[in-house]
N, C-alpha and C positions, 0 to 999 in steps of 0.2 A: 441537393436535399432530398431525403426520402419522400416519396410522393404522399405517403400517409400523413406526414407532418405538415404538408402545405396548408390544409384547412385549419390545423391547429395554429400555425403561424398567423393565418388570416384572423383567427379569433383573438389571438393575443394582440395583434395590431389594432383590432376593433376595441378591445378593452383599453388600450393605451389612449386611443382617440377619445373614448368616452370619459376617461379620467381627467381630461382637460388640464394637463400638466403645464406648469409655468416655466419649466426649464428642462434642459437636456437630462440633467441628473434625476429630476423627478420622473421623467419619462422612462429612463433606464430602471429606476427603482420599481415603477409599476410593472414594467416588462418582466423584471426578475420575479416579482411576486406572482404574476400570472403564470409564468413558466413553471415555477416551483409548485404552485398549488395544482396546476394541471398534471404535473408529474406525480404528485401525491395521490391523485384520484385513482389511477389504475393500480398503483402499488398498494394503496389502502384497501381497495376492493379485493385484490388478490389475497392479502394477508387476513382480511376479515373472513373470507371464505375458508381459508386454511384453519383459522381458529375455531370456526364453527364445526368443521369436521373433527377437530381435536377435542371438541367439547369445552373450549374456553369461551363460553358465551359472554361473560362479562367484558373480556378484552375485545371480542368481536363487536359488541354493542358500542363500546367506547369509540372504536375506529369508525364504525358506520355513522355515528352521530357527528364525528369530526368531518367525515367526507361530505355529509349533507350540509354541514355548516360552511365549509370553504366554498362549495358550489354556490350557496346562498350569498357569500361575500362577493364572489365574482359578479353575480347578477345584480347585487346591490350597487356596485360601481357603475354599471350601465344605466342605472336609474338615478342615483343621487349625484354622480360625477364627483364624489368625494372619497378617494381611495384610502385616506388616512384612517377612517373608521374601520375599514376592512382589514388594514394592516394590524391594528391593535387588537381587534377582536380575534383574528386568526392566530396571532401570536399568543394571546392568552389561552385560547383553547388548545393550541398545539402544545404549549407548556404543560397544561393540565393533563392532556392525553398521554404524553410521554411519561409523566410521573405515575399516572394511573396504571399503564400497562407494565411499568417497572414494579409497582407494588403488588399488582394482581398476578404476575407471572408465577408459574410453578418453578420449583427449584431446578436450577441448571438449564432453564429454557433459554436464557441469554437475551431476553427481549430488552434488557437494560442497554444493550448495544445500540438500540434505535436512537438513543439520545445523541449519537454522533451526527444525526441529520439536523439537529436543532441549530447549531452554529451556522450551517450553510443557509438556513432559512432566515434567521433573525439578523445576521450580519449583512447579507445581500439586500435585505429589505430596509433595515434601520441604520446601516452603516457600521464602520469598524468599532467606534467607541461604545455606542448604545448596544450594538449586537454582542460585544464582548461582555458587557455588564449583565445582559440577559442570560448569556451562556453560563457565566460564572454563577449567577443566581440559581439556574437550573441544577447545576452540579451540587451546590450546597444543599438545596432542597432534596435532591435525590439521595445524597448520603444520609441526611438527617431522617428522611422518611423511611429509607430501607432499614436504618439502624433501629428505628422505633417499631416498625411493623414486623421485621424478620430477625434483625440482628445481622450486621454485615458479615461477620465471620461465619455465621451459620450458612449463608448462601454462597459467598465467594471467598476465596483465600486472600491473604494480604498481598501475595504476588500478583493476583489478578487486579486488585485495586491500584497497585503501583503502575502496572502497565496501562490500565484503563485511564487513570488520571493523566499519565504522560501523553498518551495518544489523543485524548479528548482535547487537552489544551494545545497540543500541536495542531490539531484541526482548527481550533479557534484562532490560533496565531496566524496560520497560513491563510485562512479565509479572510481574516481582518486585514492582513497585509495586502492581499490581492485586491480587496474591495477599496481600501484606502488609496492604493496605487492607481486603480481604475478611476476613482473619483478625481484624484489630482490630475491625471491625464485628461479626463473629460473637461475639467475646469480650465486647464491650459488651452485645450482645443477650442472650447467655447469662447474664451477670451480672445484667442487668435482670430476666430471666426467673426466675433463682434468687431474687432479692430479692422479686419478686412472689409466687413460690411460698411463701417464708418468711412473707411478710405474710399470705397466705391461710391458711397453717397456724396462725399466731398468732391471726388473727381467729377461726378455727374453734375453737381451744382456748379463747379468751376467751368466745365464745358458749356453748361447752359449760360453762365455769365459771359464767357468768351464769345459765344454765339450771339448773345444780345449785343455785346460791344461791337462785334463785327458787322451787325446788321442795322444798328440804330445810331442816330445822331445823339451825341452825349449831352447837348444842351436842351433839345426839345423832346427827346424820347421818340421822335418819329423815325421812320426808316431813313437810312442814309442813301446817298445817291446810287451807289452800286447795287444795294439790295432792292431799292425801289425799282431800279431799271430791270432787274431780274423778274420781280413779281409782275411788273407792268407788261413785260414781254409775254409772260405766261398767260396773263388775263386777256391780252389782245389776241393771242393764238386761240384761246377758248371762244372768244367772241366771234372770230372768223369761222371757226369750226361749227359752232352751234347757232350761228346767225342771230345773235342778240345785239342790241345797240350798246355802244360804249363811247364815253366822252372823256377826253383828257383835258385837264385844266392846268395852266401855269399861273401862279400868283406871285406877285412881287410887291414888297413894301415900298410905298412911295416915299421918296426923300429920306431914306433910312440913314444915309450919311449925315444928314442934318440932325437927326435924332441923336446919333452917337456923339457928334461934335458938340451939340448944345447941352445934352443931359448926361452924357457919359456912356461908356460901353456897358456898365452894369444895367443901366436903364434900357439900353438897346436889347440886351439879352432878355430882360423881363418882357419886353414887347414881343420878341420872338416866341418866348414860352407861352405867353397869353394867346398868341395866334394859334399855336399848336393845340392848346386846350380848346379854343373856339372851334377849330376844324374838327377835332375829335367829337365835340358835342353836336355839331350840325350834320356830320356825315354818318353814313350807315356803317355797320360792322364789315360789310362786304367791300366797302370802298378802300382804296389803297392810297396812302398819302406819305410823302417823303419830303425832307429838306434837301434840295438839290443844289443849293448855293448859299451864299452868306445870308441874304434876306429873301431868297427865292424858294418857293415851295411848288410842288407839283402833285396832282392827285388824279386818280383814275376812278371813274364812276361807272361800274358795269351795270348793264340793264337800264341805262339812263340816256335818253336821246339828247340832242343839243338843246331843245327847249326845256326839258326837265332839268338838265344840268344848270341852265341859266337861272332857274328858279332857286335851286340850292345855293348857287354862288351869290345871287342877289340877297338871299337871306343872311349869308355870312357878312356881306358888305353892310347890310342894314344894322345888324347887331354890333359890328365893330364901330360904326359911326356913332353909336350911343354910349360907347365906353370911353371913360376918361382915365388917362394915365397920370400919375403924380410923381414929380421929381423935384426935390429941393423946394417943396412947398408950391410948386407951379403945376397946374393942370394942363394937359395937352391931349390932342386926339391924333390918331394915326389912320391913314387910308391905304388901300391896296388897289392894284390894277390886276386884271385877270384876262388871260387869253384862252379861248376854248377851241377845241376841234373834235369832231366825232368821226367814227369809222364810216367810210363810204368807198365808192369805187376808186377815188383818188388817194385815199388815206388808208392803207392796208397794213402798215407796220409801225413800229414805235418811232422810227426815225422820221417818217412822213408826218405822223400825228404831232410829234414834239416840235418839229420844224414849223408846221403851220400854226400851232398854238403859240409858239414863241413869236412869230410874226404878228399874230393878233394881239399879243401882250404889248409889243412895241407900238402897235397902232393905238392901243389904249393910252399909252404913255404920251404919244404925240398929240392925242386928241384931248388932253387935259388931265389925265390921270384919274384915279378913283372911278374907274369904269370897267365894264365887262365888254370885251370884243370877241367875236368868233371868226373863224377862218372863212366864213361865207359872206359876212357883211362888213361894212366899214364903221358902223356905230350902232350902239344899242341904247343910247340915252345916258344922261347924267344923273347923279345922285344929288 
């Protein structure tokens, strides 16, 4: 691109942004308007100066007024962000200007030929149908006005009007065909782009759903065993690196087989779902919890010592003991047993932590269930 046109292009892009167009076609329409009006400015100034030197002051005045007006239209778009007003105002004044210079011209000056520029302006701005109507209207007004003011045969020959009419409507037809073809292509491209955008969105949503399915337990919505293991390993590594406390807990539902056998598997599923909701309610957002077995859950509590973790787990036990489940008109309660283990010199990785917490869990089972045991003690008391 010629260097001198670079700032002009930037200005056109600025006008398009200020126009706040709602579609690609609207943006192209505004861009066409900006380029056409900016092209008219130097051309208009040039011919206004020539008309002044030739003593055609009336025509020069009309052109200068038009130049100032279209500059004002461009500035109006940057303020109002409504280009339609500028389109119609510029079109109306351009229409009148072309008629004026045609009526005011001296014999054989040929300024009537400037009407060839009108189809380019109105068709590229208003589209093929409306632009063709405006162009035809200008042609009718031009013939009628010249016939009234001068008499057509007095200024131009019949041969001239035949050639003029043919070329004028040829320009109209070619311009309208190009603009309609451009709009059809743009519409098809926009439709394809929107379809591609929707497909990308759907794929992203599908990938997100697949990720969720791959990482979570379908019944409880908690992390499944594999993903829980990954996240726990990462958190233990962070704990060792930055030297902050961390406690791992394993929770198992007491006598869950009895619940399934007595009240049915749907009731058992409801119990697991309630526990998942309870865990989420009592734990922090930074805590990690997963369903690692049928009725077995595990959680990692970063920045929680063994004593702090016991308080949290005891709170879960307490709330669960106050909740009654209902099945077949019968109310019943459910208890859980918990084993805890914190990071220390003997427990530095997930295998060591999990193994010791699992042993503490089985100790809680042996000692009467509905208990919290840790890897350092043999009993913490009953509920």
